[in-house]
C-alpha positions as a Python dict, from the first residue, in 0.01 Angstrom:
ca = {
    (1, 'M'): (0, 0, 0),
    (2, 'K'): (-261, -204, 113),
    (3, 'K'): (-475, -163, -183),
    (4, 'R'): (-193, -303, -379),
    (5, 'I'): (-156, -594, -173),
    (6, 'L'): (-544, -636, -191),
    (7, 'L'): (-546, -643, -582),
    (8, 'C'): (-280, -906, -612),
    (9, 'S'): (-492, -1137, -361),
    (10, 'L'): (-804, -1070, -563),
    (11, 'L'): (-639, -1194, -858),
    (12, 'G'): (-518, -1495, -680),
    (13, 'V'): (-160, -1450, -810),
    (14, 'I'): (137, -1651, -634),
    (15, 'S'): (399, -1482, -843),
    (16, 'V'): (528, -1143, -921),
    (17, 'C'): (273, -852, -886),
    (18, 'S'): (458, -517, -1011),
    (19, 'F'): (313, -176, -1059),
    (20, 'S'): (507, 81, -1258),
    (21, 'Q'): (510, 475, -1222),
    (22, 'S'): (306, 498, -1517),
    (23, 'Q'): (-1, 309, -1363),
    (24, 'R'): (91, 2, -1521),
    (25, 'V'): (23, -336, -1369),
    (26, 'G'): (205, -645, -1453),
    (27, 'I'): (144, -1011, -1351),
    (28, 'N'): (482, -1236, -1382),
    (29, 'T'): (648, -953, -1537),
    (30, 'E'): (835, -661, -1395),
    (31, 'D'): (799, -452, -1703),
    (32, 'P'): (467, -435, -1815),
    (33, 'Q'): (394, -333, -2169),
    (34, 'G'): (49, -237, -2146),
    (35, 'V'): (-212, -66, -1898),
    (36, 'F'): (-242, -453, -1781),
    (37, 'H'): (-1, -745, -1881),
    (38, 'I'): (-19, -1095, -1799),
    (39, 'N'): (300, -1304, -1866),
    (40, 'G'): (172, -1641, -1887),
    (41, 'T'): (482, -1857, -1838),
    (42, 'N'): (721, -1575, -1678),
    (43, 'K'): (950, -1603, -1978),
    (44, 'D'): (1015, -1350, -2250),
    (45, 'L'): (784, -1490, -2495),
    (46, 'S'): (529, -1282, -2635),
    (47, 'Q'): (314, -1570, -2767),
    (48, 'D'): (226, -1632, -2399),
    (49, 'D'): (106, -1299, -2296),
    (50, 'F'): (-220, -1135, -2223),
    (51, 'I'): (-218, -765, -2269),
    (52, 'V'): (-454, -433, -2257),
    (53, 'D'): (-284, -160, -2421),
    (54, 'A'): (-314, 230, -2364),
    (55, 'N'): (-557, 221, -2656),
    (56, 'G'): (-777, -15, -2496),
    (57, 'N'): (-683, -296, -2766),
    (58, 'V'): (-669, -650, -2607),
    (59, 'G'): (-382, -862, -2721),
    (60, 'I'): (-361, -1254, -2660),
    (61, 'G'): (-49, -1402, -2780),
    (62, 'T'): (91, -1054, -2871),
    (63, 'R'): (217, -751, -2689),
    (64, 'T'): (109, -509, -2982),
    (65, 'P'): (-247, -562, -3079),
    (66, 'K'): (-362, -369, -3375),
    (67, 'S'): (-729, -420, -3295),
    (68, 'K'): (-993, -430, -3024),
    (69, 'L'): (-915, -784, -2999),
    (70, 'E'): (-623, -956, -3161),
    (71, 'I'): (-548, -1325, -3114),
    (72, 'I'): (-208, -1489, -3244),
    (73, 'G'): (-176, -1864, -3176),
    (74, 'T'): (-56, -2170, -3334),
    (75, 'K'): (-223, -2273, -3680),
    (76, 'G'): (-553, -2429, -3624),
    (77, 'K'): (-564, -2311, -3254),
    (78, 'G'): (-594, -1935, -3233),
    (79, 'L'): (-953, -1963, -3100),
    (80, 'R'): (-1171, -2249, -2978),
    (81, 'V'): (-1550, -2225, -2914),
    (82, 'T'): (-1730, -2527, -2707),
    (83, 'P'): (-1950, -2704, -2722),
    (84, 'P'): (-1823, -2783, -3088),
    (85, 'G'): (-2068, -2761, -3404),
    (86, 'S'): (-2071, -2794, -3780),
    (87, 'I'): (-2182, -2551, -4034),
    (88, 'D'): (-2402, -2692, -4348),
    (89, 'K'): (-2224, -2657, -4667),
    (90, 'G'): (-2282, -2305, -4834),
    (91, 'K'): (-2309, -2148, -4484),
    (92, 'I'): (-2046, -1926, -4349),
    (93, 'I'): (-1968, -1707, -4043),
    (94, 'A'): (-2054, -1353, -4071),
    (95, 'S'): (-2178, -1050, -3871),
    (96, 'D'): (-2502, -903, -3858),
    (97, 'A'): (-2606, -540, -3852),
    (98, 'D'): (-2558, -525, -3474),
    (99, 'G'): (-2192, -680, -3520),
    (100, 'N'): (-2317, -1025, -3357),
    (101, 'F'): (-2169, -1325, -3523),
    (102, 'V'): (-2423, -1532, -3741),
    (103, 'V'): (-2443, -1816, -3977),
    (104, 'S'): (-2511, -1692, -4318),
    (105, 'T'): (-2543, -1808, -4671),
    (106, 'R'): (-2220, -1809, -4849),
    (107, 'P'): (-2249, -1546, -5117),
    (108, 'M'): (-2234, -1737, -5472),
    (109, 'P'): (-2106, -1596, -5789),
    (110, 'E'): (-2375, -1510, -6066),
    (111, 'L'): (-2349, -1726, -6364),
    (112, 'R'): (-2482, -1700, -6697),
    (113, 'E'): (-2500, -1973, -6927),
    (114, 'G'): (-2491, -1966, -7340),
    (115, 'S'): (-2446, -2295, -7551),
    (116, 'I'): (-2252, -2429, -7847),
    (117, 'I'): (-2446, -2566, -8163),
    (118, 'Q'): (-2403, -2956, -8088),
    (119, 'I'): (-2393, -3218, -8386),
    (120, 'H'): (-2355, -3566, -8410),
    (121, 'T'): (-2123, -3641, -8683),
    (122, 'R'): (-2000, -3962, -8823),
    (123, 'L'): (-1759, -4053, -9069),
    (124, 'D'): (-1993, -4180, -9316),
    (125, 'A'): (-2235, -3889, -9322),
    (126, 'T'): (-2241, -3490, -9277),
    (127, 'S'): (-2517, -3326, -9070),
    (128, 'T'): (-2732, -3061, -9246),
    (129, 'T'): (-2728, -2847, -8928),
    (130, 'A'): (-2351, -2857, -8849),
    (131, 'P'): (-2146, -2522, -8807),
    (132, 'N'): (-1967, -2596, -9127),
    (133, 'L'): (-1658, -2406, -9121),
    (134, 'I'): (-1549, -2466, -9480),
    (135, 'D'): (-1370, -2164, -9689),
    (136, 'S'): (-1460, -1947, -9414),
    (137, 'N'): (-1220, -1665, -9305),
    (138, 'P'): (-1161, -1492, -8959),
    (139, 'I'): (-1341, -1169, -9096),
    (140, 'I'): (-1553, -976, -8878),
    (141, 'P'): (-1932, -1034, -8910),
    (142, 'G'): (-2058, -742, -9120),
    (143, 'D'): (-1728, -634, -9292),
    (144, 'P'): (-1827, -487, -9625),
    (145, 'S'): (-1490, -548, -9717),
    (146, 'L'): (-1540, -946, -9723),
    (147, 'P'): (-1362, -1053, -10062),
    (148, 'A'): (-1587, -1219, -10323),
    (149, 'G'): (-1670, -1573, -10281),
    (150, 'K'): (-1535, -1586, -9911),
    (151, 'K'): (-1722, -1630, -9594),
    (152, 'P'): (-1724, -1446, -9284),
    (153, 'A'): (-1669, -1648, -8935),
    (154, 'V'): (-1954, -1880, -8887),
    (155, 'K'): (-2158, -1840, -8544),
    (156, 'I'): (-2140, -2172, -8323),
    (157, 'S'): (-2338, -2038, -8016),
    (158, 'D'): (-2712, -2134, -8053),
    (159, 'K'): (-2755, -1937, -7713),
    (160, 'P'): (-2567, -1581, -7642),
    (161, 'L'): (-2447, -1470, -7296),
    (162, 'D'): (-2689, -1153, -7210),
    (163, 'L'): (-2458, -957, -6960),
    (164, 'S'): (-2576, -674, -6744),
    (165, 'E'): (-2344, -418, -6587),
    (166, 'G'): (-2047, -545, -6403),
    (167, 'T'): (-1723, -734, -6487),
    (168, 'W'): (-1751, -1105, -6627),
    (169, 'L'): (-1515, -1369, -6689),
    (170, 'I'): (-1617, -1538, -7028),
    (171, 'Q'): (-1528, -1911, -7060),
    (172, 'L'): (-1574, -2110, -7393),
    (173, 'K'): (-1491, -2468, -7511),
    (174, 'Y'): (-1600, -2687, -7808),
    (175, 'T'): (-1456, -2918, -8029),
    (176, 'T'): (-1419, -2942, -8452),
    (177, 'R'): (-1342, -3239, -8652),
    (178, 'T'): (-1152, -3181, -8999),
    (179, 'T'): (-1288, -3389, -9288),
    (180, 'R'): (-1285, -3373, -9689),
    (181, 'G'): (-1575, -3480, -9902),
    (182, 'N'): (-1936, -3491, -9815),
    (183, 'G'): (-2231, -3761, -9823),
    (184, 'A'): (-2118, -4112, -9866),
    (185, 'N'): (-1765, -3961, -9932),
    (186, 'F'): (-1751, -3780, -9588),
    (187, 'Q'): (-1386, -3905, -9434),
    (188, 'E'): (-1156, -3811, -9193),
    (189, 'Y'): (-867, -3598, -9315),
    (190, 'C'): (-600, -3398, -9100),
    (191, 'G'): (-627, -3017, -9183),
    (192, 'K'): (-274, -2979, -9372),
    (193, 'E'): (-195, -2850, -9696),
    (194, 'N'): (125, -2794, -9866),
    (195, 'G'): (297, -2812, -9532),
    (196, 'F'): (92, -2575, -9364),
    (197, 'D'): (-107, -2647, -9061),
    (198, 'Q'): (-498, -2560, -9038),
    (199, 'Y'): (-608, -2314, -8761),
    (200, 'I'): (-938, -2279, -8624),
    (201, 'W'): (-1018, -1922, -8555),
    (202, 'T'): (-1256, -1850, -8236),
    (203, 'L'): (-1403, -1492, -8222),
    (204, 'L'): (-1613, -1341, -7932),
    (205, 'Y'): (-1852, -1089, -8086),
    (206, 'N'): (-2053, -820, -7899),
    (207, 'E'): (-2403, -817, -8071),
    (208, 'S'): (-2504, -513, -7902),
    (209, 'E'): (-2240, -320, -8060),
    (210, 'P'): (-2335, -136, -8393),
    (211, 'D'): (-2012, -60, -8498),
    (212, 'F'): (-1847, -398, -8613),
    (213, 'K'): (-1512, -292, -8604),
    (214, 'K'): (-1538, -217, -8217),
    (215, 'A'): (-1775, -551, -8175),
    (216, 'V'): (-1493, -789, -8178),
    (217, 'L'): (-1391, -900, -7804),
    (218, 'T'): (-1122, -1112, -7905),
    (219, 'T'): (-1006, -1366, -8168),
    (220, 'V'): (-773, -1652, -8091),
    (221, 'G'): (-635, -1937, -8308),
    (222, 'F'): (-576, -2324, -8245),
    (223, 'A'): (-391, -2575, -8457),
    (224, 'T'): (-569, -2893, -8528),
    (225, 'E'): (-399, -3230, -8491),
    (226, 'R'): (-187, -3313, -8802),
    (227, 'D'): (-254, -3700, -8740),
    (228, 'G'): (-518, -3918, -8577),
    (229, 'A'): (-849, -3788, -8484),
    (230, 'C'): (-801, -3456, -8717),
    (231, 'A'): (-957, -3242, -8405),
    (232, 'C'): (-919, -2952, -8232),
    (233, 'T'): (-1055, -2837, -7893),
    (234, 'P'): (-1042, -2471, -7885),
    (235, 'Q'): (-1076, -2324, -7513),
    (236, 'L'): (-1030, -1936, -7421),
    (237, 'T'): (-1131, -1712, -7143),
    (238, 'H'): (-1176, -1351, -7169),
    (239, 'V'): (-1257, -1042, -6924),
    (240, 'V'): (-1535, -812, -7049),
    (241, 'K'): (-1662, -496, -6836),
    (242, 'V'): (-2013, -378, -6903),
    (243, 'D'): (-2068, -16, -6789),
    (244, 'P'): (-2327, 78, -6550),
    (245, 'G'): (-2678, 114, -6743),
    (246, 'Q'): (-2555, -106, -7039),
    (247, 'T'): (-2594, -449, -7163),
    (248, 'M'): (-2381, -684, -7372),
    (249, 'R'): (-2510, -981, -7588),
    (250, 'V'): (-2180, -1216, -7646),
    (251, 'S'): (-2181, -1456, -7940),
    (252, 'A'): (-1920, -1706, -8038),
    (253, 'Y'): (-1799, -1737, -8416),
    (254, 'A'): (-1551, -1947, -8563),
    (255, 'S'): (-1372, -1992, -8891),
    (256, 'T'): (-1109, -2228, -9061),
    (257, 'S'): (-779, -2103, -9223),
    (258, 'I'): (-770, -2331, -9521),
    (259, 'W'): (-1027, -2516, -9711),
    (260, 'H'): (-1062, -2815, -9538),
    (261, 'N'): (-1432, -2887, -9433),
    (262, 'T'): (-1439, -2863, -9067),
    (263, 'V'): (-1742, -2913, -8811),
    (264, 'V'): (-1842, -2873, -8457),
    (265, 'F'): (-1923, -3206, -8295),
    (266, 'V'): (-2004, -3346, -7950),
    (267, 'D'): (-1856, -3584, -7733),
    (268, 'G'): (-1878, -3946, -7825),
    (269, 'D'): (-1915, -3878, -8212),
    (270, 'Y'): (-1557, -4033, -8261),
    (271, 'D'): (-1501, -4396, -8083),
    (272, 'S'): (-1117, -4330, -8014),
    (273, 'F'): (-1117, -3961, -7926),
    (274, 'T'): (-1298, -3763, -7630),
    (275, 'T'): (-1283, -3418, -7526),
    (276, 'G'): (-1584, -3358, -7254),
    (277, 'K'): (-1901, -3149, -7291),
    (278, 'P'): (-1878, -2807, -7464),
    (279, 'Y'): (-1960, -2484, -7262),
    (280, 'F'): (-2007, -2116, -7322),
    (281, 'R'): (-2063, -1910, -7024),
    (282, 'A'): (-2015, -1598, -6829),
    (283, 'I'): (-1920, -1568, -6442),
    (284, 'R'): (-1967, -1233, -6281),
    (285, 'I'): (-1597, -1130, -6099),
    (286, 'D'): (-1716, -795, -5973),
    (287, 'S'): (-2007, -551, -6007),
    (288, 'F'): (-2101, -199, -5956),
    (289, 'N'): (-2302, -227, -5652),
}
């Protein structure tokens, strides 16, 4: 009994200090829920408690800790460290090989950049370097069944995406203008004929695949404007998985559904129309490491 009184005195506790038959110590509670249980407010509120359970887990703000230390507090007030400090941009708190908390560099996703062919086209001239989609079909490059007089999809990427093993998110955006005529007769004309809308077909193609039937990753169609700038801004995303030990070279192709001359252009070519800069890129979202 003297030992029990001494323990309470050493803890500096004025309120209730109780001991159960199961060798549990409770402060401010007559029903300790762990080996050592402090009820901070003498109320039946677990968020005010400190507890050490039979497994050696410590809980603050909870009576049932699920790990060696579990803290449950109000939003933004679960844990405070003093003196206060700051973490530089691009840094995170991590743990080292010994389990110590350290400031570490934030892991950044791997990014591969390709590019889309860009030209400067105005209404009074055409560019000799333009990816010209006139009279082209959404036919796979290398397809021997291409009808006579027809063209396959036109490559619009001048820099492909070279991907290593892993899972990649491919993002593509570019803009086309639909016209008719050429040279001095180059003029704006929206892509509709006999009531049919024009479509721009965008195709992602795996140049590393020898079988052209398996090389197509995706084909997506986009309708051009019926009036105004007669423009279209295709945008697509596609996820590809490159197996371990393999590589993939991805190029972008495009074609048009009807005869109107269609060219790829850069932002600022048309005074009253703006779309932002084109992009062709891949972001690693997973790896086999």
